[in-house]
C-alpha positions in Angstrom: -48.7 -81.0 66.1 -45.9 -78.5 65.6 -45.2 -77.4 62.0 -42.1 -78.9 60.4 -39.7 -76.4 58.8 -39.7 -76.5 55.0 -36.0 -77.2 54.9 -36.6 -80.6 56.6 -39.3 -81.5 54.1 -37.0 -80.9 51.1 -35.2 -83.9 49.7 -31.4 -84.2 50.1 -31.0 -83.7 46.3 -33.2 -80.5 46.5 -31.2 -79.1 49.4 -27.9 -79.9 47.5 -29.2 -78.2 44.4 -30.2 -75.1 46.3 -26.8 -74.9 47.8 -25.2 -75.2 44.4 -27.5 -72.5 43.0 -26.7 -70.2 45.9 -22.9 -70.8 45.4 -23.4 -70.1 41.6 -25.1 -66.8 42.4 -22.4 -65.7 44.9 -19.6 -66.4 42.4 -21.7 -64.6 39.7 -22.1 -61.5 42.0 -18.4 -61.6 42.9 -17.4 -61.5 39.2 -19.8 -58.7 38.7 -18.2 -56.7 41.5 -14.7 -57.1 39.9 -13.2 -54.3 37.7 -10.2 -55.7 35.8 -8.2 -53.1 33.9 -9.4 -53.0 30.2 -11.8 -55.9 30.7 -15.0 -53.7 30.5 -14.0 -52.8 26.9 -12.4 -56.0 25.8 -14.5 -58.9 27.1 -17.9 -57.7 25.7 -16.3 -57.3 22.3 -14.7 -60.7 22.5 -18.0 -62.3 23.6 -19.7 -60.8 20.5 -16.9 -61.8 18.2 -17.5 -65.5 19.2 -21.2 -65.4 18.2 -22.0 -68.2 15.8 -18.3 -69.4 15.9 -17.1 -66.5 13.8 -14.0 -66.0 16.0 -13.0 -69.6 15.8 -13.5 -69.8 12.1 -11.2 -66.8 11.7 -8.5 -68.5 13.9 -8.9 -71.7 11.8 -8.4 -69.7 8.6 -5.3 -68.1 10.1 -3.9 -71.6 11.0 -4.6 -73.0 7.6 -3.0 -69.9 5.9 0.4 -70.9 7.5 0.5 -73.8 5.0 1.9 -76.0 7.8 0.5 -79.5 7.6 0.0 -79.9 11.4 -1.5 -76.4 11.6 -4.0 -77.3 8.9 -5.0 -80.5 10.6 -5.3 -78.7 13.9 -7.6 -76.1 12.2 -9.8 -78.9 10.7 -10.0 -80.8 13.9 -10.8 -77.7 15.9 -13.7 -76.8 13.5 -15.0 -80.4 13.5 -15.0 -80.4 17.3 -16.8 -77.1 17.5 -19.4 -78.3 15.1 -20.1 -81.4 17.2 -20.2 -79.4 20.4 -22.6 -76.8 18.9 -24.9 -79.5 17.6 -25.0 -81.2 20.9 -25.6 -78.1 22.9 -28.4 -76.7 20.7 -30.3 -80.0 20.1 -30.0 -81.6 23.6 -28.4 -79.4 26.2 -30.6 -76.3 26.1 -33.8 -78.2 25.5 -33.1 -80.5 28.4 -32.4 -77.9 31.1 -34.5 -74.8 30.7 -32.7 -72.4 33.0 -33.4 -68.7 33.0 -30.7 -66.2 32.4 -29.1 -64.4 35.3 -30.7 -61.2 36.6 -28.5 -58.3 35.6 -29.0 -56.0 38.6 -25.4 -56.4 39.8 -23.8 -56.2 36.4 -22.6 -52.7 35.3 -24.3 -51.3 32.2 -20.9 -50.8 30.4 -20.4 -54.6 30.4 -23.8 -55.7 29.2 -24.3 -56.9 25.7 -26.3 -54.7 23.4 -28.5 -57.7 22.4 -29.2 -60.1 25.3 -29.6 -63.8 24.4 -33.1 -65.1 24.4 -32.2 -68.8 24.7 -32.0 -70.8 27.9 -28.9 -70.3 30.0 -27.7 -73.8 30.6 -25.2 -74.8 29.3 -23.1 -72.1 27.7 -22.8 -72.6 23.9 -20.0 -70.0 23.7 -18.0 -71.8 26.3 -18.6 -75.2 24.7 -17.5 -73.9 21.3 -14.4 -72.3 22.7 -13.4 -75.4 24.7 -14.1 -77.7 21.8 -12.0 -75.6 19.3 -9.1 -75.2 21.7 -9.1 -78.9 22.8 -9.4 -80.0 19.2 -6.4 -77.9 18.2 -4.4 -79.1 21.2 -5.1 -82.8 20.5 -3.5 -82.3 17.1 -0.8 -79.8 18.1 -0.2 -79.2 21.9 1.9 -76.1 21.0 -0.9 -74.5 19.0 -3.4 -75.6 21.6 -1.4 -73.7 24.2 -1.6 -70.6 22.1 -5.3 -70.8 21.5 -6.2 -71.8 25.1 -6.0 -68.3 26.6 -8.3 -66.9 24.0 -10.8 -69.7 24.7 -10.6 -69.1 28.4 -11.2 -65.3 27.9 -14.3 -66.1 25.8 -15.6 -68.4 28.5 -15.0 -65.8 31.2 -16.6 -63.1 29.1 -19.9 -64.9 29.3 -20.0 -64.5 33.1 -18.4 -61.1 33.1 -21.1 -59.7 30.7 -23.8 -61.3 32.9 -25.4 -63.7 30.3 -24.4 -66.9 32.1 -23.9 -68.3 35.5 -20.5 -69.8 36.2 -21.9 -73.4 36.2 -23.3 -72.8 32.7 -19.8 -72.0 31.5 -18.1 -74.9 33.4 -20.5 -77.5 32.1 -20.4 -76.0 28.5 -16.6 -76.1 28.6 -16.7 -79.8 29.7 -19.1 -80.7 27.0 -16.9 -78.9 24.4 -13.8 -80.8 25.5 -15.7 -84.0 25.4 -16.8 -83.2 21.8 -13.1 -82.8 20.9 -12.2 -86.2 22.4 -15.2 -87.8 20.6 -13.9 -86.4 17.3 -10.5 -87.9 18.0 -12.2 -91.3 18.7 -13.7 -91.1 15.2 -10.7 -89.7 13.4 -7.4 -90.5 15.3 -4.7 -88.0 15.4 -1.4 -88.9 13.8 0.2 -89.4 17.2 -2.2 -92.3 17.7 -1.4 -94.0 14.5 1.4 -96.6 14.1 4.8 -95.1 13.3 5.5 -95.2 9.5 8.2 -97.1 7.7 10.6 -99.9 8.4 13.3 -101.3 8.7 16.2 -99.2 9.9 19.1 -98.6 7.5 22.7 -97.3 7.8 23.1 -93.6 6.8 25.8 -91.1 7.6 25.2 -88.7 10.5 25.8 -85.2 9.1 26.2 -82.7 12.0 25.0 -79.3 10.9 24.2 -80.8 7.5 27.8 -81.0 6.4 27.9 -83.2 3.2 24.2 -82.7 2.4 23.3 -81.2 -0.9 19.7 -80.1 -1.2 18.2 -79.5 -4.7 15.2 -77.2 -4.6 12.6 -77.0 -7.4 12.1 -73.3 -7.9 8.6 -74.0 -9.3 7.4 -75.0 -5.8 6.6 -72.7 -2.9 9.6 -73.7 -0.9 11.4 -70.6 0.3 10.2 -70.7 3.8 10.9 -74.4 4.3 14.4 -74.1 2.9 15.1 -71.1 5.2 14.0 -73.2 8.1 16.2 -76.1 7.0 19.3 -73.9 6.7 18.6 -72.5 10.2 18.8 -76.0 11.5 21.5 -77.3 9.2 23.7 -74.3 8.4 26.4 -76.3 6.6 24.1 -77.9 4.1 24.5 -76.8 0.4 21.4 -75.6 -1.4 21.0 -75.6 -5.2 17.9 -73.9 -6.6 17.0 -74.7 -10.2 14.2 -74.4 -12.7 12.0 -77.5 -13.3 13.6 -78.2 -16.7 17.1 -78.2 -15.1 16.1 -80.5 -12.3 17.3 -83.9 -13.6 20.8 -82.5 -14.4 21.2 -80.8 -11.1 20.1 -83.9 -9.2 22.7 -86.0 -11.0 25.4 -83.5 -10.2 24.4 -83.2 -6.6 24.1 -87.0 -6.1 27.6 -87.5 -7.6 29.4 -85.3 -5.1 27.2 -85.4 -1.9 27.3 -87.8 1.0 23.5 -87.5 1.1 21.1 -86.0 -1.5 18.4 -83.7 -0.3 15.4 -82.5 -2.2 12.6 -80.0 -1.7 9.6 -80.1 -3.9 6.5 -82.0 -4.7 6.0 -85.8 -5.3 7.3 -85.6 -8.9 10.5 -83.8 -7.8 11.0 -86.3 -5.0 10.5 -89.1 -7.6 13.3 -87.7 -9.8 15.6 -87.3 -6.7 14.9 -90.9 -5.7 16.0 -92.1 -9.1 19.3 -90.1 -8.9 19.9 -91.4 -5.3 19.4 -95.0 -6.5 21.9 -94.6 -9.4 24.6 -93.1 -7.1 23.9 -95.2 -4.0 23.4 -92.3 -1.6 20.7 -91.8 1.0 17.9 -89.4 0.3 16.7 -86.5 2.5 13.1 -85.3 1.7 11.8 -81.9 2.7 8.1 -81.5 1.6 7.6 -78.6 -0.7 4.6 -79.5 -2.9 0.9 -79.6 -2.7 0.3 -83.2 -1.5 3.7 -84.5 -0.3 2.5 -88.0 0.2 5.9 -89.7 0.5 7.4 -87.2 3.0 4.3 -87.3 5.2 4.2 -91.1 5.2 7.8 -91.0 6.3 6.8 -88.7 9.2 8.7 -85.7 7.8 6.4 -82.6 7.9 8.7 -79.8 9.0 12.3 -78.9 8.4 13.0 -79.7 12.1 11.9 -83.3 11.5 14.4 -83.8 8.7 17.2 -81.9 10.4 17.1 -84.2 13.5 17.2 -87.3 11.3 20.1 -86.0 9.2 22.2 -85.0 12.2 21.7 -88.3 14.0 21.8 -90.6 11.0 18.3 -92.0 11.6 17.1 -93.7 8.3 15.0 -96.5 7.0 15.1 -98.6 3.8 12.0 -98.3 1.6 10.6 -100.1 -1.4 10.6 -98.5 -4.8 7.9 -99.3 -7.4 9.0 -99.9 -11.0 7.1 -100.1 -14.3 8.5 -101.3 -17.7 7.1 -101.4 -21.2 8.2 -101.1 -24.8 8.1 -97.3 -24.4 10.6 -97.3 -21.5 10.7 -97.7 -17.8 10.4 -95.6 -14.6 10.0 -95.7 -10.9 7.3 -94.6 -8.4 7.5 -94.0 -4.7 3.7 -93.4 -4.2 1.4 -94.4 -7.0 1.1 -95.6 -10.5 -2.1 -95.4 -12.6 -3.5 -95.6 -16.0 -7.0 -95.0 -17.4 -8.8 -91.8 -16.5 -6.3 -90.7 -13.8 -3.5 -89.8 -16.3 -6.0 -87.6 -18.1 -7.0 -86.0 -14.8 -3.3 -85.3 -14.1 -2.9 -83.7 -17.5 -6.0 -81.5 -17.0 -4.8 -80.5 -13.5 -1.3 -79.5 -14.8 -3.0 -77.4 -17.5 -5.0 -75.3 -15.0 -2.8 -75.4 -11.8 -0.6 -72.5 -12.9 -3.7 -70.3 -13.4 -6.0 -71.1 -10.5 -3.9 -73.1 -8.0 -3.4 -76.8 -7.3 -6.6 -77.7 -5.4 -9.1 -75.8 -7.6 -7.3 -77.2 -10.6 -7.8 -80.8 -9.3 -11.5 -80.2 -8.8 -11.9 -78.7 -12.2 -9.9 -81.5 -13.8 -12.1 -84.2 -12.2 -15.3 -82.4 -13.4 -14.0 -82.1 -17.0 -12.7 -85.7 -17.2 -15.9 -87.3 -15.8 -18.1 -85.2 -18.2 -16.0 -86.2 -21.2 -16.8 -88.9 -23.7 -13.6 -90.9 -23.0 -13.9 -94.6 -23.7 -12.6 -97.2 -21.2 -9.1 -98.6 -21.6 -8.8 -102.2 -22.7 -6.0 -104.4 -21.4 -5.3 -108.1 -20.8 -5.0 -108.9 -17.1 -4.5 -112.5 -15.9 -5.2 -113.9 -19.3 -8.4 -112.2 -20.1 -9.0 -108.9 -21.9 -11.1 -106.4 -19.9 -12.3 -102.9 -20.1 -11.4 -100.7 -17.2 -11.7 -97.0 -16.3 -8.8 -97.0 -13.8 -5.9 -99.1 -12.6 -4.2 -97.8 -9.5 -1.1 -99.4 -8.1 0.3 -98.1 -4.8 3.9 -98.7 -3.7 3.1 -100.7 -0.5 -0.3 -101.1 1.2 -2.5 -98.0 1.6 -4.6 -98.0 4.8 -7.8 -96.3 5.6 -9.1 -96.0 9.2 -12.7 -94.9 9.1 -13.0 -91.5 7.5 -9.3 -90.6 7.8 -7.3 -90.1 4.6 -5.4 -93.1 3.1 -1.8 -93.4 4.1 0.9 -96.0 4.5 2.3 -97.4 7.7 4.8 -99.8 6.2 7.0 -98.5 3.3 8.8 -101.8 2.9 6.2 -104.6 2.7 7.2 -105.8 -0.7 3.6 -105.5 -2.1 1.7 -103.5 -4.7 -1.7 -102.2 -3.7 -3.6 -102.7 -6.9 -7.2 -101.5 -7.4 -9.0 -101.8 -10.7 -12.3 -99.9 -11.5 -14.1 -102.0 -14.1 -15.3 -100.6 -17.4 -19.0 -100.2 -18.2 -21.6 -97.5 -18.5 -21.6 -94.3 -16.4 -17.9 -94.0 -15.5 -18.6 -91.1 -13.1 -20.9 -93.3 -11.0 -18.5 -96.2 -11.0 -15.5 -94.1 -10.0 -17.6 -92.4 -7.2 -18.8 -95.8 -6.0 -15.2 -97.1 -5.9 -14.1 -94.0 -4.0 -16.8 -94.4 -1.3 -16.6 -98.1 -0.8 -13.9 -100.2 0.7 -11.8 -102.1 -1.8 -12.7 -105.8 -1.9 -11.3 -108.8 -3.8 -14.2 -108.8 -6.2 -17.2 -106.5 -6.7 -19.3 -105.2 -9.7 -17.4 -102.0 -9.4 -13.8 -102.7 -8.5 -11.2 -105.3 -7.7 -8.4 -105.2 -5.2 -5.3 -107.4 -5.1 -2.0 -107.3 -3.3 0.7 -108.8 -5.6 4.4 -108.2 -5.7 4.3 -108.2 -9.5 1.6 -107.4 -12.1 1.6 -107.8 -15.9 -0.7 -106.2 -18.4 -0.7 -106.8 -22.1 -2.2 -105.2 -25.3 -1.8 -101.6 -24.4 -2.2 -99.3 -27.4 0.8 -97.1 -28.4 0.7 -93.8 -26.7 -1.2 -95.0 -23.6 -0.7 -92.5 -20.9 0.4 -93.6 -17.4 0.8 -91.4 -14.3 3.5 -92.0 -11.7 3.8 -89.7 -8.7 2.0 -87.0 -10.5 4.2 -87.2 -13.7 3.1 -88.5 -17.1 4.8 -91.1 -19.3 3.8 -93.3 -22.3 3.4 -97.1 -22.2 2.6 -99.6 -24.9 2.5 -103.4 -25.5 3.3 -105.4 -22.4 3.5 -103.5 -19.1 5.1 -105.0 -16.0 4.8 -103.5 -12.5 7.1 -104.8 -9.8 9.1 -103.8 -6.8 12.7 -103.0 -5.8 12.5 -104.2 -2.2 14.2 -101.9 0.4 16.2 -100.4 -2.4 16.3 -96.8 -1.2 17.7 -95.4 2.0 15.8 -92.4 3.3 16.3 -90.2 6.4 13.4 -90.4 8.8 13.2 -89.1 12.4 12.6 -91.8 15.1 10.1 -89.5 16.8 8.4 -87.1 14.3 7.3 -83.9 15.9 
């Protein structure tokens, strides 16, 4: 009987695999034969720079340093995608397919890495990390993603050019990295996937070039770059820069003569501007210039360009304003009102923020307050007197989608988002449990209700309350309620 050639004994899958491996090798040899100008010096260095993700952590730090909200979110999403891709490659990918590294005979010595990798070749971890970071950034900001993509592509190419991976290793690694970025987006949606914030539309004057807009700037905030961007977009707008102590007077003067009142600063500054806009019946234009900027971001205004488009076209919405009243006086809040340990935390944060910065001061303040011997606050709610560590009231409902930060999608729902952390032993444990669990109608730790009006009685004189990061006193009976759709605010129809 005649012998059967070995090729006919091999399975179709085996023959297909052999052809793919042969193609892989031919492409590898073709790349090795190429000599691109400058590549022999650049690509090996770039490949080494990407070891352990160092290159991408540096890019993420550079994006975060811009202090642009979208750039910061893009950096965080890119790093999260990289972490997931790396974990997947190192725990599953390389242990599943144990492919040997390419033979370096055809690769010139000048290109070879000084330290050759000892792990298996398939898939490429460098390509996965590069693609994951670039895709993660692009999902949050296509413009930044387009800037990062060439660098990611160069890192992926360098792995073949230096001879440490076959082309298929790089292609599969890049596909896995991109998949990791989309998986992260499935867990934590980008802002483009979330419902548009705010309703309903309101009448506001269109101000071409910003003519008739007076913007009051808090000199205590880091706002110079944002104001410069706004003036580039709205050259006819008037800008008034003042010290924090002069802010109330300047806001009143600006609101009295402007067709629209603009403000650049933190949430406390925006709160003061909203009060002036309400008194004078003019629309408010908010340019974020503080640390948190909750109200501006919930509106969908992150950059000067967002606000400029809305002002020029007259796009605006009507929003609710929260109000609190007691024997010590009254005030308003656009974001949150609280009493209990939170006002003390705000006081400690303000004490340290000028020395060490806003975020470190917040962490230090939380640690000091939770370690203190502070006693729970006692107040009468719903006819019964109760001890409580914290009462939080949000202006409209705050949403939380999985692990994403809380934000509001409707700024005119007529409701207060009230959460109470009950008093008892170990306040730190109770506050931590309340922060990590979803608010429910009744639990041993916290209570959540959604009224349009709330009344508390029996507050001691000098009780501190916090509203939009500012401190005030309250005593006796305290009433929280809403001014429905009382304030007109500029908001772009399509935030960038």
